N, C-alpha and C positions, 0 to 999 in steps of 0.2 A: 279239706284239701283246696289249694289255690285254684283260682279260675285259669283253665288253660285255652290254648288257641283252638282245639277242638271243640271247647265250650262254646266259643264266639262262633264256630262254624256252625255248631248246632243250632245255638239261639237265632243265629242269622236265618236259617233254613225255616226255623218255626214261624219267624217274623214275617218271611216270604209265603206263608201258608202252605208248607210242604207237609203232608200227613204221614208218607211211609216212604221208607228208601228200600230198593230191592238189592240185595248182593250177597255175597259171602264174606265170612269175618276171616281175619287173618293177622299175624302179629303186628304189622304196619298200621292196621286199621284198629289196633285196640284202643287208643286213645278216644278215636271216634265213636267206637262202639260203645265204650263203657260211658262216655258223655250222654249218648243216646239212652243209654239205661237209667242214667242217674236223672236227667230231665223226664222222662217218661211221657213224653208228648208224641213223638214221631214214631211210629210203628216200624221195626225191622223185619222185613220179608225175607226169612232165611231160604234163599234159593240153593239150588244142587249144583248150579254152573253159573258164572258171571254173565256169560251169553244170555242165559236165560233171563237174567236182571234187566239186561239192556233191553231186551225185548219186551218184557213185561212193563217196563218204564215206559216204553214207546207207547205202548196200547193204552195205558192210563193217560198220557198226554194227548194221544188222538182223539179217546172219547171224551175228555174232560176239557180240552184246550188250555189246560193249566200246567205248570211247571212240574215234571216228574223227576225223581232221582234215583241214580243207581251207583253202586260202589264197588270197587274191587281192591284188594290188598297189592303188594308190589309185585313188580315182575309179571310171571304168569297170571295172576289175579287179575288185574287191570287189563292186560293184554286180552284175555278173554273177552272183555266187553265189547272189543273192537267190530266184530260183524254186527251185532246188534245196533250198535251205534251209528253204523253205516246206515242201517234201516231207518233208524230214527231221523238222520240227518235228510235222507232222500225222501221220507214221508213229510218232511218239514213239520216235525212236532218238536215242542220245546221239552228238552231234557239236559239235565246236569249232571255230569259223570263225576264222582270223587274218586281220582286215582291215587291211592296211597303209594308212597314211593319208599326207596332203601334209604338208610340213615344218610342224612346230609354230609356228613363227613367222608361218606364212601363213595359217592358220585363221581364217576370218572376214573374208578379204580378197577374194572372189572370185578366187583363185588358180587356175592351171592344173590343171584335173583335179578341181577341189574338189567335194565333196559333203560331207553330214553323216552318216557311217555310223552313228552313235550313235543317230541318229533313225531312219534307214531300216531297219533291222534289228529294231527294237522289236516288229513285228507277226509276225515269224517266229522268235522267240526267248524264252527264259526269262529270258535275263540278256545284257545287252550294255553295255559301257562302255569310256572313252575312257582311255588311259595317257598322262598328259601328261608325266609325269617318272618316271624310272627307279625312284624309291622306290614307286611306286604298283604296279609290277609284281607283285611276290610276291603281294600282297592280293588283286588283280584277277584274275589267272591262276588262282590257286588257286581262288579263289572260283567262277569261270567252269567249271572242270573239275568240281569238286563238284556244280554245279548241273546241268550237261549229263547227269552220270551218274545222280545221285539222282532229277532230275526227268523223265529219259527224253526229251530234246529238245535244242534248239539252245542254244549259248551262243557270243557273239561278243566277241572281246578287239580292239578298235581300237588300233592303235599307229602314231604318225607314223614315218616312216623315220628321222629324225635322231634321235629318242629310243632306237630300236633300237640306235644306234650309240654311245650315250653308255655310260660306264663303269658297271659294275654291281657292288656289294659285296654284296648280299644272298646268302645259301646257298639252296640248294633245301630246301623242307620235307620232313621225314622221311615225314609222312602226308599223301595228297593225295587218294585215291579212296575214298570211302565204300563200305561193303556196303550193299546194299539192305535194308530192313526187310521184314518179313513181316507184313502188316497183313491183320487180321480184325475185323468188327464185334462189338460186345457180345454174348455168348451169348444174352441174351434177344430179341435181334434174329433170331438165328439160329433160336431156337425158334418165332417167330412165322412166319417162312418155311415151316418145317417143317408147322405147323399149318395154313397156307393150302394147300400142296401136297398134303396128307394130305386134305382137303378137297374137293381137285378131282377131277373125272371124266374129263377129256379136258386133259390137259397135254402141253405142247410146250415143248422147251428151245430157245433162239436163241443160238447161239454166235460170239463173235467172236474177234478177235484177243487179247484178255485171256485166252483159254482156253489159250494156249501153255504147254506143261508140265503140264497138268491133264486131258489126253486120258483116262487111267484114271478119275479121279475123276468126269468127265461121263458117262462110258459107264456106270459104277456108279449113278448117278443115274437114268439114264434106265432102267436095268434095274429099280430099285425102282419107279419110277413108271409103267412101261410107256409111256415118253413118246417120241415121234419126235424126232430131233434134226435140226434145220434150221440151216443156218450162213451166215454173210455170208461175203463173197468172202476177206477177211483171216483169216477162221476156217479156211478151206478147209484149209490145209496142216498145221493142228494137231489136227483133230476128224474130217476126213472118212474116215481110214483105219481098217481093223481095227475098224470101227463097225456093229453089227447093227441099229443105231437110227438111222442115216444116212438121210435122205428128201431130200437135195440142198439146194441153195441156194434164198434166195428173191431178191427185188428184180428189177431190169429184165433181169438177166443170168442169171436163176434158171430153175429148173423149176416147172411148175405143181404138181408135189407138195409143193415146199417152200413155196409160196405157199398152198396148201390146208391143210397141216399147222398153219400160223399161224393162218389165218382161221377155222378150225373148232375152235380149242381154247377152254376155259373158263377156263384157268390158264397163264400164260405166263411162264417164267422167263428173262429175259436175261441172259446170262454174258459179262461183258467185251466187248461191241459197243456203239458208238455210230452203228448203222446209220441212215443219213439220211434214208431215203424213208419219211415218215408213212404213205403210203397203202398199206403192206404190212402194218402193224399191225392185229391184229383190234379190233373193236369189241365192247365189252361185256365182254370177258374181263378176269379179274384179274391185273393184271401186277405182278411183281416182278423188279426190276434190280438186279445186283451189279457193280460196277466199282470199280477202282482210284481212279478219277477222279471227285471228286464233282460236276464240271462235266457229266459225261455223264449223271447221274442225271435221269430225267424230260425228256431233251431232246426227246424225239420223241414221246412218248405219255404220257398221264396214269399215274401208278403208284399202286398200294396201298400198295406198300412200296420203298423204295429203300436197298440197304445199301452202304456203302463198305469193300471188302477185296479181297485177292487170291483169285482164283477157287480155284485148288488148295487153300490152305489153309482156305479158307471152307467149300469142299466135304468136305474131309475131317471137319469138325466138323457139318456139315448130314447128311450121308448117313446116319449111325446114327440120326438123330432121325425119318427118312422112314419110314412103314410101306410094305412091299412090297404093291404091288396086284395083284388076280388079274385086272381086266378089262383085257382088252388090246384091245378094238375099236378104239379111237381109233388106238393103234399099228399093228394089222394093215390098216385100211383106208389109212393113211399109206403102210406099206411097200408095199401093192400098187399104190397111186397111183405110187409110185416106180419101182417095177418097170416099169409100162407107160411112164412118161416116159421112163425111162433106155433102154428098148428101142428107143423113136421116135428119141430122138438118137442112138445108136449106128446105126441104118440109114441115117441122113443123112452118117455117116463112113465108110460101106463105101466101099471102092476097087475096083471093076469094071474089068476087064483094058480097056485101051484108052480109057478115057473122058477126054472134055474136056467143059468145062474142069476144072482141078483146083479142088477145092472146099476152102476154109480148113479146115472140120472134119476133112477128110482128113489135111491136113497135121499139125495138132496131134496126132490119134490115133495117126498114125506115130511122130511125135516121142516121145509118150509111150511106146510100145511098145519102141521103141528106146534110149530114154534110160538112162543110167546109173541104179543103184538109189539113188545119192545126189546125183544130178544137182541143179543149181540152175537153175531157168527164170527169166528175166525176161521181162516182156511189156509191151508198149507200150499206152497208152491208146486205145480204140477197140475194133475188132472183135477183135485179138487177146486182149483181156482176155476176151472173151466165149467163145471158143474154148478159151482155157486154163482158164476155169473149168469147163467143161462137159466136157473132154476129156481134159485132162492128171491122170494118177494120181497121187495121193500114196500115200505108205507110212510115213510117219513119220521118214524119211531125207532126201528130196527137199524141197526148198525153193523157195517161189516169192517173187519180189520184184516188186513194181511201184508205180506211183503211185495207189494206191487210194483214198486218201482226197484227196489234192491234184488227182488227175487231170489232170497235165501230159502234153502230147505230148512224144514224143523221149526217154523214160526208159528205156527197155529196154536199149539199147546202153550208156548210161553207167554203170547199174547192173550190168551183167555186167562191166564193166571193173573195177568196186571188189570184185564177188564174185570175179573170177580173181585179182586182186592179193591179197585176203585168203586164197584157197584155191587155190594154184598147180597143185597136182595132181588137182583135183576138176574133172568136166565141167560147164562153164558154157555155156548156150544162151540167146541171146536171140532171142525171137519178135518180131520189129518189123514195123510196117506200114511200106509205102512213104511214107506221109506222115511218120511219126516219125522213120524211118531218114534221109531225106533232109534233115529239118529240122535235125538236129545230125550230120551225115555226117563233119564233119571228124574227129570222134573216132573213127573207123573206121581213121585212120591210126595212133591211139594203139595200137592191137593190133599194129600192125607195130614200132612204135618200142618198144614195152614188152615186144614178144614173148609176147604174151598168145593162148592158143589157144581163143579164145572162138568157138563156133559161131553164126553170125548166121543166121537163117533169115528171109527178107523176103518177106512175103505182098505181092505187086506185083499189085495190082488196079487200079492207075490211078486212085484216088481217094481222097478221105478218106471212107472207106466209112461210119463211124459217123455223122460229121456228115450226109453224105448220106441216110442213113436216117432220121435225127431230122427232116430237112427234110421228107421225105416222109410220115412219121407225123404232121407237124404239118399237113399240106395244101400245103405249099410246092413249087413246082418247085426241084429242087436247082441250086443255083448255086455257083461258084467251087470246086467240088470236084475236078474234072479234075486229073489229074497226068501230065504228059509226062515217063515215066521212060527212062532209058538202061537198056542191058543191065548190070544190076548185077553179074553174074557176069564179064562182060567187064572191066568197071571195076575189079572185086578183082584180076582177073588182071594188069591194067596196073600195079598197085600192089605185085605182088610176093605176093598173097594169095590162095589157092586159091578160084576160083570155080566153082560148079555152077549150071546153069540147068535147070529142069524147066518142060515146057510140057503135059505130060499125065500123069494119073493115075499109070499103070503104070511111069512111071520113078521115081515118089516114093520109094519104099521104098528103092531102091538108092542113090539120091542122099543120103537122110539117112543111111543106114548109112555111105557112105563118107565123108561129112561129119563124122561122129561118131568115125570111126576115125582122121581125120586128125590126126597130131600137133601142126599148127599151127593157127592162124586159118583159118576157112572162112566165105564166103559163099554161102548157098543161094538163088538167085533163083528164086522159085516164082511163075509167072506164073498167077493165081487167079481165081475168078470174081468179077466187080465186082457182079453184082446179088444176093448171098448175103442173106437176110433172117435176121437175128437176132430171133427171134420170143420176145417177152416172155411170162412165166409165165401172164400174164392179159390179154386185149385188152377195153376197154371199148367203149362205142358211140362215145364221142368219137374215140377213136384210129382205129376202123374208119371212121367218117364223113370224117376228115381223110384217111385213105390212099385213099379213094374219091374225094376231092375232087382230090387230086394226080393220079389216074389221068386223072380228066376234063380237068384242066388240061394233062396231057402230051399227050393226044390233040389238044387245041386248039393247043396249043404245036408240034405235028408231030413229037412224040416217040414215034411209034408203035413204032418200032424198039426205043426202051427198053423199052417195055413188053412187046414180044415176047421180049425177052432176059430180063427179069425173070421172066416166066412160064417160059420154057425153062429157066433155071437152077433154079426152085424147085418149080413146079407137077409137074415130070415124076420127082420122085425120092420 
């Protein structure tokens, strides 16, 4: 068989170090999938939905830092990738998508399954281009790989099925994947930051995902400044552990201590975070922001100074310029506040014998206590994110993956698949909500098909919990949130996957321990409290008024039982 353009594509990916591709096969992908079969080097991960393929690739890229690949056939096939690719782009992870296309002769004729993928993917990628003849492929593919890796995001190569089958003459380029540069601001800008920080009396550090790899430098800066460290959700896995200056998260899912440490400072240094909620930034403080992405600077609050640079490398230059402070009053108040807030949260996660219902805080705390020291936890958007943020303990080896910037439902199981494929011997746990799990439940079968020992913990509370809470907090009666669920554990058993059902708290620890010890995939179906409140770190008058309005409406609408349940779940604890 003559060497095809699809062969060149596969050989290039092999040379780039790609080990697996997530996707769903289809006619326009036949040349590509057959070439993968013949070469036998790259593993094809057969997903049940292309959206799952993109999320799985994103999780692999997040955990490894290397290029991950997903693929979809023409029309609806590659269109299904788009939600997962938005998540990859917003998480800043290097992912290449192969979007097969309709026959090149039919483009522009309203052909069967016709779309324009080179337009559709523009908003969720740094680079997208159509290969209209074989001679274009080396240039376009090589550029796509370099852009995805160097710009830490998505690149898309669109290739019609017939073009993939045409003969190829080009050879694979000897160099493909660039090494990332280390970027630091001009030294005079770093000196300005040092001067500002040296002049402050109540400095707080606010850390995001850009602090990956910079744990020690951040802690050293906090030591010199006697500054509390607040983190965003995506900064948790990088900065919360082994940190005597940690005072918790801020934001809607955060702690009152993190909120106060931000609001009460006179100098705020934002490190590697584009935290989206403006209302949590201090008014009147002098704010400096350091980020590798210029578009993040000043995006949420006015800055006195913005610097473009890598956090670790920049702090290595900044720290020696910062004078060690003696006054620790701001830090000590923040730490005392954090200790109180932490005690209150931990009391809500206590597991008294024989208690009903199971509270979701208890589930996450038990998972945290029993999980491996290098476990990877994926969590669904909604209330599972809140409990993960507050109760899953990190240590520098554990990792957390979620749709924290894009905020898509149904991400946890899909990302767990990518994590387990990338790390076959590592413990991977999906903390799934019943809404998210059922939205993409077809991928549960992928665990069986690919023999992936993912542990899926489903918080089965019969509602779209976070949406319901948002409605109530805005003064609306909750509508359209109810979920009529099966016995998920029985469903798992019918599929040939171990299923465990938990209906009361004293069975929780044994169930989680058994699940984590099982050699194959497991689903733990935890029937949990529906009316659990996720209390924000600060409640303003408008939110209190709206919640009171909801309660009045609920009484008038004949929902007194719901209010009674709400009180029994939350007020007695």
